[in-house]
Every structure is written in C-alpha cells, then in structure tokens.
C-alpha positions as CSV (number, residue, x, y, z in Angstrom):
1,M,129.2,93.4,16.6
2,T,131.7,94.4,19.2
3,D,132.7,98.1,19.4
4,T,136.5,97.8,19.4
5,D,136.9,101.5,20.3
6,T,135.7,100.8,23.8
7,L,138.1,97.8,24.3
8,T,141.7,97.5,25.2
9,L,142.9,95.1,22.6
10,V,145.7,92.5,22.7
11,E,147.2,90.3,20.0
12,V,148.8,86.9,20.1
13,D,150.4,84.7,17.4
14,T,149.1,81.1,17.1
15,R,150.6,78.5,14.8
16,V,148.0,79.2,12.2
17,G,147.6,83.0,12.5
18,R,147.5,86.0,14.7
19,V,144.4,86.6,16.8
20,R,143.1,89.8,18.5
21,G,141.4,89.6,21.9
22,A,140.5,92.1,24.6
23,W,141.4,92.8,28.2
24,R,138.8,92.8,31.0
25,D,139.0,93.7,34.6
26,I,138.5,91.0,37.3
27,P,136.1,92.3,40.0
28,G,137.7,92.4,43.4
29,S,141.2,91.8,42.1
30,E,144.0,93.9,40.8
31,A,144.7,91.2,38.2
32,R,143.3,91.4,34.6
33,S,142.1,88.8,32.2
34,A,142.4,88.7,28.4
35,A,139.6,86.9,26.5
36,F,140.2,85.4,23.0
37,L,136.8,84.1,21.8
38,G,135.8,81.9,18.9
39,I,139.2,80.8,17.6
40,P,138.6,78.0,15.2
41,F,140.6,74.8,15.7
42,A,139.0,73.0,12.8
43,K,137.3,73.7,9.5
44,P,133.6,74.2,9.6
45,P,132.0,70.7,9.6
46,V,129.7,71.4,6.7
47,G,129.4,70.1,3.2
48,E,131.8,67.2,2.6
49,L,133.1,67.6,6.1
50,R,129.7,67.4,7.8
51,F,130.1,63.8,8.9
52,A,133.9,63.6,8.7
53,A,136.5,63.6,11.3
54,P,137.5,67.2,12.2
55,V,140.1,68.7,9.8
56,P,142.5,71.3,11.3
57,V,141.8,74.9,10.3
58,E,144.0,76.3,7.6
59,P,146.4,79.2,8.3
60,W,145.1,82.7,7.7
61,E,146.8,86.0,6.9
62,G,146.6,89.2,8.9
63,V,144.9,89.4,12.3
64,R,141.7,87.6,13.1
65,D,139.3,89.2,15.6
66,A,138.6,86.9,18.6
67,L,136.2,89.3,20.3
68,E,132.9,87.4,20.2
69,F,131.9,83.8,20.8
70,G,132.0,81.6,17.7
71,A,129.1,79.6,16.3
72,T,127.8,76.8,18.5
73,A,126.7,73.3,17.6
74,Q,123.6,73.9,19.7
75,R,120.8,75.3,17.6
76,G,117.9,77.4,19.0
77,H,117.1,77.4,22.7
78,P,116.3,73.8,23.8
79,G,116.2,74.8,27.5
80,V,117.8,71.5,28.4
81,T,120.3,72.6,31.1
82,L,119.9,74.8,34.1
83,I,122.9,76.8,33.0
84,P,122.6,79.8,30.7
85,E,124.2,78.4,27.5
86,P,123.3,80.6,24.5
87,S,123.2,79.4,20.9
88,V,125.2,81.3,18.3
89,P,124.3,80.7,14.7
90,G,126.8,79.9,12.0
91,E,128.7,77.1,10.4
92,S,132.2,77.3,12.0
93,T,131.1,75.5,15.2
94,L,134.5,74.0,16.1
95,N,136.3,76.7,18.1
96,V,138.0,77.4,21.4
97,N,137.8,80.3,23.8
98,V,140.9,81.2,25.7
99,F,141.1,83.3,28.9
100,T,144.6,84.3,30.1
101,P,146.2,86.8,32.5
102,V,149.5,86.7,30.5
103,P,148.8,86.8,26.7
104,G,151.9,86.4,24.6
105,E,154.2,85.5,27.6
106,A,155.3,82.1,26.5
107,D,157.8,81.9,29.4
108,A,155.0,82.2,32.0
109,A,154.2,78.5,31.6
110,L,151.0,78.7,33.7
111,P,148.9,75.6,34.4
112,V,145.9,75.2,32.0
113,L,142.3,74.3,32.6
114,V,140.3,72.9,29.6
115,W,136.5,72.9,30.2
116,I,134.1,70.7,28.3
117,H,130.4,71.7,28.6
118,G,127.5,69.4,29.3
119,G,124.0,69.1,27.9
120,G,123.4,65.4,27.5
121,Y,125.7,65.2,24.4
122,F,122.9,66.8,22.3
123,A,122.7,70.3,23.8
124,G,124.9,72.9,25.6
125,S,127.2,75.6,24.6
126,P,130.7,76.9,25.6
127,A,129.4,80.4,25.3
128,S,127.9,80.5,28.8
129,P,128.9,83.5,31.0
130,W,129.4,81.0,33.8
131,Y,132.3,79.5,32.0
132,D,134.3,82.7,31.8
133,G,137.8,82.0,32.9
134,R,138.5,85.3,34.7
135,S,138.4,83.8,38.2
136,F,140.9,81.1,37.3
137,N,143.0,83.8,35.6
138,R,143.1,85.5,39.0
139,D,144.7,82.3,40.3
140,D,147.2,82.3,37.4
141,V,145.5,79.5,35.5
142,V,145.0,79.8,31.8
143,T,141.4,78.6,30.9
144,V,140.2,77.2,27.6
145,T,136.6,76.2,26.8
146,I,135.9,74.1,23.7
147,S,133.0,73.3,21.4
148,Y,132.2,70.0,19.8
149,R,129.6,68.5,17.5
150,L,126.4,67.4,19.3
151,G,123.7,64.9,18.8
152,F,123.6,62.8,15.7
153,D,126.2,64.9,13.9
154,G,128.6,64.3,16.7
155,F,127.8,60.8,17.9
156,G,125.4,59.0,15.6
157,W,126.2,55.8,13.8
158,I,126.6,56.2,10.0
159,E,127.5,53.2,7.9
160,D,130.6,54.7,6.2
161,A,131.4,57.7,8.5
162,P,134.1,58.0,11.2
163,S,132.8,57.0,14.6
164,N,132.5,59.3,17.6
165,R,133.0,62.5,15.7
166,G,132.3,64.5,18.8
167,V,135.1,62.7,20.6
168,R,137.4,63.3,17.7
169,D,136.5,67.0,18.1
170,W,137.6,66.9,21.8
171,L,140.9,65.3,20.7
172,L,141.7,67.9,18.0
173,A,140.8,70.7,20.4
174,L,143.2,69.3,23.0
175,K,145.8,68.9,20.3
176,W,145.3,72.6,19.5
177,V,145.9,73.4,23.2
178,Q,149.1,71.4,23.1
179,E,150.4,73.3,20.0
180,N,149.2,76.8,20.9
181,I,148.7,77.4,24.6
182,S,152.2,78.6,25.2
183,S,151.4,81.6,23.1
184,F,148.7,82.5,25.7
185,G,151.1,81.9,28.6
186,G,150.1,78.3,29.3
187,D,152.1,75.2,29.9
188,A,151.2,72.3,27.6
189,G,152.7,70.0,30.1
190,R,150.2,71.0,32.9
191,V,146.8,70.6,31.4
192,T,143.8,69.6,33.5
193,I,140.5,68.7,31.7
194,A,137.2,69.2,33.5
195,G,133.5,69.1,32.8
196,Q,130.1,68.8,34.3
197,S,127.3,66.4,33.4
198,A,127.9,65.2,29.8
199,G,131.1,67.2,30.0
200,G,132.0,65.3,33.1
201,G,131.4,62.1,31.2
202,A,133.5,63.4,28.4
203,V,136.6,63.9,30.5
204,L,136.1,60.4,32.0
205,T,135.8,59.0,28.5
206,L,139.1,60.7,27.6
207,L,140.7,59.5,30.9
208,G,139.9,55.9,29.8
209,M,141.2,56.3,26.2
210,P,144.8,55.1,25.8
211,S,145.2,57.3,22.6
212,A,144.3,60.5,24.6
213,Q,146.8,60.2,27.5
214,H,149.4,62.5,26.1
215,L,146.9,65.4,25.8
216,F,146.2,66.1,29.5
217,H,147.6,65.6,33.0
218,G,144.7,65.8,35.5
219,V,140.9,65.5,35.6
220,W,138.0,67.0,37.5
221,T,134.6,65.5,36.7
222,A,131.4,66.9,38.2
223,S,128.2,64.9,38.0
224,G,129.8,62.9,35.1
225,V,127.4,61.0,32.9
226,I,129.3,58.3,30.9
227,A,127.5,57.2,27.8
228,D,129.5,54.1,26.7
229,V,126.7,53.4,24.2
230,A,126.7,49.7,23.3
231,P,127.5,48.9,19.6
232,E,124.0,47.4,19.0
233,T,122.2,50.5,20.4
234,W,124.5,52.9,18.6
235,Q,123.7,51.2,15.2
236,R,120.0,50.8,15.9
237,V,119.6,54.4,16.8
238,G,121.6,55.5,13.8
239,R,119.5,53.4,11.4
240,D,116.4,54.8,13.0
241,V,117.4,58.4,12.5
242,A,118.2,57.7,8.9
243,S,114.9,55.9,8.4
244,R,112.9,58.8,9.9
245,A,114.8,61.2,7.7
246,G,113.9,59.1,4.7
247,V,117.4,58.2,3.5
248,A,120.0,55.4,3.6
249,P,122.4,55.5,6.6
250,T,125.3,56.7,4.5
251,R,127.3,59.9,4.5
252,A,126.2,60.8,1.0
253,A,122.5,60.3,1.7
254,L,122.4,61.9,5.2
255,S,124.4,64.9,3.9
256,T,121.4,65.8,1.7
257,V,119.1,66.1,4.7
258,P,118.8,69.6,6.2
259,E,120.1,70.0,9.7
260,E,116.8,70.8,11.3
261,R,115.3,67.6,9.8
262,I,118.1,65.5,11.3
263,I,117.5,67.1,14.7
264,E,113.8,66.2,14.5
265,A,114.6,62.6,13.5
266,Q,117.1,62.4,16.3
267,K,114.6,63.6,18.9
268,A,112.1,61.0,17.7
269,A,114.6,58.2,17.7
270,T,115.8,59.0,21.2
271,D,112.5,59.9,22.7
272,M,112.2,58.8,26.4
273,S,108.8,60.2,27.2
274,G,106.1,58.0,28.7
275,P,105.4,56.6,32.2
276,D,108.4,54.2,32.2
277,A,110.8,56.6,30.6
278,M,113.0,57.3,33.7
279,T,113.2,53.6,34.5
280,K,114.3,52.9,31.0
281,V,117.0,55.5,31.2
282,L,118.2,54.2,34.6
283,D,118.3,50.6,33.2
284,E,119.6,51.2,29.7
285,G,121.6,54.4,29.9
286,L,121.9,57.0,27.2
287,T,121.3,56.1,23.6
288,L,123.3,58.9,22.0
289,G,126.8,59.9,23.1
290,P,130.3,58.4,23.0
291,A,129.9,54.8,21.7
292,I,132.0,51.7,22.1
293,D,133.2,51.6,18.5
294,G,136.2,49.2,18.8
295,D,138.4,52.0,17.5
296,L,138.6,55.1,19.7
297,I,136.6,53.5,22.6
298,I,137.3,49.8,22.8
299,R,135.5,48.9,26.0
300,P,133.4,50.5,28.8
301,T,135.3,53.4,30.4
302,I,135.2,51.9,33.9
303,E,136.8,48.7,32.5
304,S,139.6,50.8,31.1
305,L,140.1,52.6,34.4
306,A,140.2,49.3,36.2
307,A,142.8,48.1,33.7
308,G,145.0,51.0,34.7
309,V,144.4,53.5,31.9
310,G,144.9,57.0,33.2
311,A,146.2,55.7,36.6
312,D,149.1,58.2,36.5
313,K,146.7,61.2,36.5
314,P,145.0,62.8,39.5
315,L,141.2,62.5,39.4
316,V,138.6,64.4,41.4
317,L,135.1,63.3,41.0
318,G,131.8,63.8,42.8
319,A,128.0,64.4,42.4
320,N,125.3,66.6,43.9
321,D,123.1,65.0,46.4
322,D,119.8,65.6,44.6
323,E,120.9,65.9,40.9
324,F,117.5,65.1,39.3
325,S,115.1,65.7,42.1
326,M,113.4,68.4,40.0
327,V,112.1,65.6,37.8
328,V,109.6,64.6,40.5
329,A,109.4,67.8,42.5
330,G,106.2,68.9,40.7
331,A,104.5,65.7,41.9
332,K,105.4,66.2,45.5
333,N,101.9,66.4,46.8
334,K,100.7,63.4,44.9
335,L,103.7,61.2,45.8
336,R,103.3,61.8,49.5
337,W,100.2,59.5,49.5
338,I,101.9,56.6,47.8
339,P,103.8,54.2,50.0
340,L,107.6,54.3,49.5
341,R,107.7,50.6,48.8
342,I,105.4,51.0,45.9
343,L,107.2,54.1,44.5
344,L,110.6,52.4,44.7
345,G,109.2,49.1,43.6
346,K,108.0,50.6,40.3
347,S,111.6,51.7,39.7
348,G,112.9,48.1,40.2
349,L,113.9,48.3,43.8
350,K,112.3,45.5,45.8
351,G,112.5,43.3,48.9
352,A,115.6,43.4,51.2
353,Q,117.4,45.8,48.8
354,R,114.6,48.3,49.1
355,R,114.4,48.0,52.9
356,A,118.2,48.5,53.1
357,Y,118.0,51.5,50.8
358,I,115.3,53.2,52.8
359,A,117.2,52.5,56.1
360,A,120.4,54.0,54.7
361,D,118.6,57.2,53.6
362,R,116.6,58.1,56.7
363,D,117.6,61.7,56.4
364,V,116.1,61.9,52.9
365,V,113.0,60.0,54.0
366,A,112.4,62.8,56.5
367,R,112.2,65.3,53.6
368,G,109.3,63.4,51.9
369,H,108.6,60.8,49.3
370,A,109.5,63.0,46.4
371,A,112.9,63.6,47.9
372,V,113.5,59.9,48.2
373,V,112.5,59.2,44.6
374,G,114.7,62.1,43.5
375,R,117.6,60.7,45.5
376,Y,117.1,57.2,44.1
377,I,117.2,58.6,40.5
378,T,120.3,60.6,41.5
379,D,122.0,57.5,43.1
380,R,121.3,55.3,40.0
381,M,122.5,57.9,37.5
382,F,125.3,59.7,39.4
383,R,126.3,58.7,42.9
384,T,126.8,55.0,42.4
385,A,129.0,55.8,39.5
386,V,131.3,57.9,41.7
387,V,131.9,55.0,44.0
388,K,132.4,52.5,41.2
389,I,134.9,54.7,39.4
390,A,136.8,55.4,42.6
391,R,137.0,51.7,43.3
392,A,138.1,50.9,39.8
393,R,141.0,53.3,40.1
394,G,142.5,51.3,42.9
395,A,145.6,53.0,44.2
396,A,145.6,55.7,41.5
397,P,145.4,59.3,42.9
398,T,141.7,59.9,43.4
399,W,139.6,62.3,45.5
400,V,135.9,62.1,46.1
401,Y,133.4,64.8,47.1
402,R,129.7,65.4,47.6
403,Y,127.9,68.6,46.8
404,A,125.2,69.2,49.4
405,F,124.3,72.8,49.0
406,R,120.5,73.0,48.7
407,S,118.8,75.7,46.7
408,T,116.5,78.1,48.4
409,Q,114.9,79.2,45.2
410,P,111.1,78.6,45.4
411,G,109.8,76.1,42.9
412,M,111.1,72.9,41.4
413,V,114.7,73.2,42.8
414,N,113.8,74.4,46.3
415,G,115.5,72.5,49.1
416,S,117.6,70.3,46.9
417,A,121.2,70.1,45.8
418,V,120.2,69.8,42.2
419,H,122.0,69.3,38.9
420,C,124.3,72.2,37.9
421,I,124.0,74.0,41.2
422,D,127.8,73.5,41.9
423,V,128.9,75.1,38.6
424,P,128.7,78.8,39.6
425,F,130.5,78.0,42.8
426,W,133.2,76.1,41.0
427,F,133.8,79.0,38.6
428,D,133.4,81.5,41.4
429,C,130.9,83.5,39.3
430,L,128.1,84.1,41.8
431,D,127.6,87.6,40.3
432,S,126.8,86.2,36.9
433,I,123.4,86.1,35.2
434,D,120.7,83.5,36.3
435,V,122.8,82.2,39.2
436,E,120.2,83.2,41.9
437,A,117.5,81.6,39.8
438,L,119.1,78.3,40.5
439,T,120.8,78.8,43.9
440,G,118.3,81.1,45.5
441,P,119.1,84.6,46.9
442,N,122.5,85.4,48.3
443,P,124.4,82.2,47.5
444,P,127.3,82.0,50.0
445,Q,130.6,83.4,48.7
446,S,132.4,81.4,51.3
447,L,131.3,78.2,49.5
448,A,132.4,79.6,46.2
449,D,135.8,80.4,47.8
450,Q,136.2,76.8,49.0
451,T,134.9,75.1,45.9
452,H,137.0,77.2,43.5
453,R,140.0,76.9,45.7
454,A,139.9,73.1,45.6
455,A,139.6,73.2,41.8
456,A,142.5,75.6,41.5
457,D,144.6,73.5,43.9
458,L,144.1,70.5,41.7
459,I,145.0,72.4,38.5
460,V,148.1,74.0,40.0
461,G,149.4,71.4,42.3
462,G,147.6,68.1,41.5
463,D,145.9,67.8,44.9
464,P,142.5,69.4,45.8
465,G,143.3,69.7,49.5
466,W,141.6,66.8,51.3
467,P,142.5,63.1,52.0
468,A,142.6,60.9,48.9
469,W,140.0,58.3,48.4
470,S,140.7,55.3,50.6
471,G,137.5,53.3,50.2
472,S,136.3,54.4,53.6
473,P,133.4,57.0,54.2
474,G,135.8,59.4,55.9
475,S,137.7,60.1,52.7
476,T,134.8,62.0,51.1
477,R,134.6,65.8,51.3
478,V,131.3,67.5,51.5
479,F,130.7,70.9,50.1
480,G,127.9,73.0,51.5
481,G,126.4,70.4,53.8
482,P,125.0,70.8,57.3
483,A,128.4,69.6,58.8
484,G,130.1,72.6,57.2
485,S,131.3,73.1,53.7
486,S,134.9,72.3,54.5
487,A,134.2,69.1,56.4
488,V,135.3,65.6,55.6
489,D,132.1,63.7,55.5
490,P,131.9,60.8,58.0
491,D,129.2,59.0,55.9
492,G,130.5,59.6,52.4
493,Y,128.4,57.7,49.9
494,A,127.1,55.2,52.4
495,G,123.5,55.8,51.2
496,V,124.3,54.1,47.8
497,A,125.7,51.0,49.4
498,P,122.5,48.9,48.9
499,L,122.6,49.7,45.1
500,L,126.2,48.7,44.5
C-alpha cells in the first residue's frame, strides 16, 4: 500500500466521483506532474459481465484513492514484450491512468494523449513505468493510459457474446476521456491516440472505424500490427478454445471455466511453434485480435482508410528497421553457412522477386544472413504495412518515419533496431528501469529529445515537424540512423519495394 503521509495529494471531481492522486516532480524541470492511477471506467468484467460489452462504472460516494495502478488483464509474467509491463492481480481490470500538470483546471484545455499498450492482443499492461506521462506533462500535454481485456476474453469468438470486447473497451475508455478529461485540465476536442505494436494496430483499427471518429483527433502508430482477423478464422479459433476447455462455445458455458483454464486453451489454440511457424504468421497473420465482425469492424482496416475513413485526422506511422531480428539472432552462426536464396526461399521469396529484394537490401546483406532474414520478417510484418497504409490514405495528412537506432546491448538485440527500442525515446524516459537492457549503455538523450519532440508536436499542433508523405522516398524521416537522427531519409522504405 502507498504511504500517503509521504505524498502531496491532490483531488479532482469526475462525473462519477471524486478521486485522489499525488504530485510528483519531473526530473530536470521546474514543472510538476500529478498522477491519478487505476481509475475504473467500467465495472469489473467478471461474473455475468465476463464476456459482455463493458458497462460504465457506477458513481461512488466520498473520495476514491487513485494512488496505485489498478488490476491488469494480463496475468502472471508471460515475458512477451521487451518492455517492463507488470501484472497487477484483481478483478477490476478496466481502468485508466491520468497524468496531468494542471489537475482540476478545466479552463486549461491542454491537448491530450491517450496511449494503448501492445503485447500481441494477449499480453501487456498499462502499468509500465515507461508509459508514465510526466515528460508529456512537461510539454503541457495531459496523458492517459488505458487497459482493455486481452486474449480470448477480449477478442475470442463466442456464439452469443458481443464481438470484439477488447475494442469495445477501447471505445468506452475513450468515451470516459471525452466526458472527464476537462477535470484534469485536458481538452476533449484535442485528443491524440497512440500505441505501439498491438497498441499501434489498435489505434489504426480505431482510425478505420466510422463509429469511433468522434472520440479522437490525431493518431501516432509505432510498429502497428493490424489483426483484422477473418470471420472464418475468428470462429474457428473460438470453437477450438471452447472445445479444449470442454464446453460449448456459449457465454453461459464458458463463464463456468476458470480464467487460467481459458488461457491454457487459448495458448494451445493459437500455438505457432514449429519449423514453419514464422512463415505461417507472415502468410496468415494473427489469429486472435480485432476481428472483422460485420458490426464494429465491417472490412479490413486498410480498405476503410482507402475509402476515406479517418482522412480528416493527421496520422504519423513508422516501424523499426529490425523489429523481429531477435527471432533469428540466436542462429546467427548457423545461418551464415546457408545460402541466402535458400533461406529466403523457405520463407516464400523466390526467383526475380528474391533477387530484387537482395539487391535492394545490400546494406543489410553486409551485416550477415541472420540480419537479412530478420529484416525480411520485419518487412513482411511491419515495414510493408507502413507503405500500404500511407498509400491508402492518399491526400490525407500522413507522415512516415523509420526508426534506425541500433542497440549496443550484447546478446539477442545487439546491432539491431529491434521491436520496442523506440518506446523509451518516445516517452523520453531513458532513466527508467530496464531501458539499458534493451538499448545498451548510455542511450543518446539527443535522440530522445528529437523523438519526443516530434510526438509532442503532433499532439499539440497536428504536425510532427517533417514533410508529409508524398509517395517519394524523400518524405520519410529517419530517427537514429547513420545519416543523423534528424535527417529526411533519401531512401525511405525503398528496400520493401520488391515485396509490395
């Protein structure tokens, strides 16, 4: 429990009750940040509400302490992400955390950032110290991090249950922001949603949903993974989970199954182990996540964007150069002896397309065969999506970047711009725990200054500070690359051209 005697407390009224947060200093700044943690936006999704759409929390009397993170949908310590994302036990898993420099000052009308965490739609937590909003508070940006149901509870098909329950959690959390953020000094008319990995996919899903457009006004997606699970896959996996749990695929039957048993069945039904696992993921995509249900999500996200949904909203999107290189880094010495044509051929890349791809990535070839295979996985899962989405947006305000900073930490991530490495720079939290374990010693503060500044500029002014996407390579910004972290990249995403 938190010792309130050592804290400077502050209280704010929301529409459903009064909450008590605490002031914190911001290192290197005269500004301060107030944190309000674990504020519920919905009733606990348990019992009759377990597989239901989220239900708004009921008003409470008195003052509710908001001094510690609320319960998380993530259970245990799955070790899925490279970001420290702790699990917090408990049933009330649908909550928000608010960080603000001006609590109670409704007239401040500061821009708002809403962050959605990643974790493959089955893991992750908003309780990460990396997601603390104090650096954005220093820039006069109110910051909100939200939780949502994960895995089967959030996204699994059930015969008689509402679809995409995790998506509905996002929507209700954003509605909470619209109704309450002014009490924390924020402007409900200036909300930017952002996320990384599955969180990046989440904000793209929301950008493509006509029903969500009134809830936000700008988007930043980092390494976004769009699920867009096909209806037949969604139903097949849902039936499989129910079968493995030994029950019918109905709300009543599944509600009798303990949570840990559902998680075990989910893991088995979505297992991607085996020699052809990565190829299967690249070809078929995720099997658990936001699904095309004909209700909330009526078509693939990229088709919605091409049809003009969300075209009035500024979008920044990008990927890291070597997102999943760590998948093959341990086999570096073995892969060096296998010809590239064979390695890439096993992944489905053959003939003229393979030759063009190798020619387009000569700089990666020079780093070894493992680097090439890692880049190919990255291109298929992330970097091609950046170009496709930017193209689909047409004339809509869109900015594209590459994150090229390579870790110097010995081991699996050494020498690569791997998944998650951009996050501590984006949040400007290089002094936080476990950062150097990912970046290597002495990560450059200058890169954090530039990355964080671009994010704040989008949130505050709707423009991250470099030329908008024009379809030409020269309209891509590179962060942390050899050409300089503030440079406009002359090559852009040219390396993925053979895969498009």
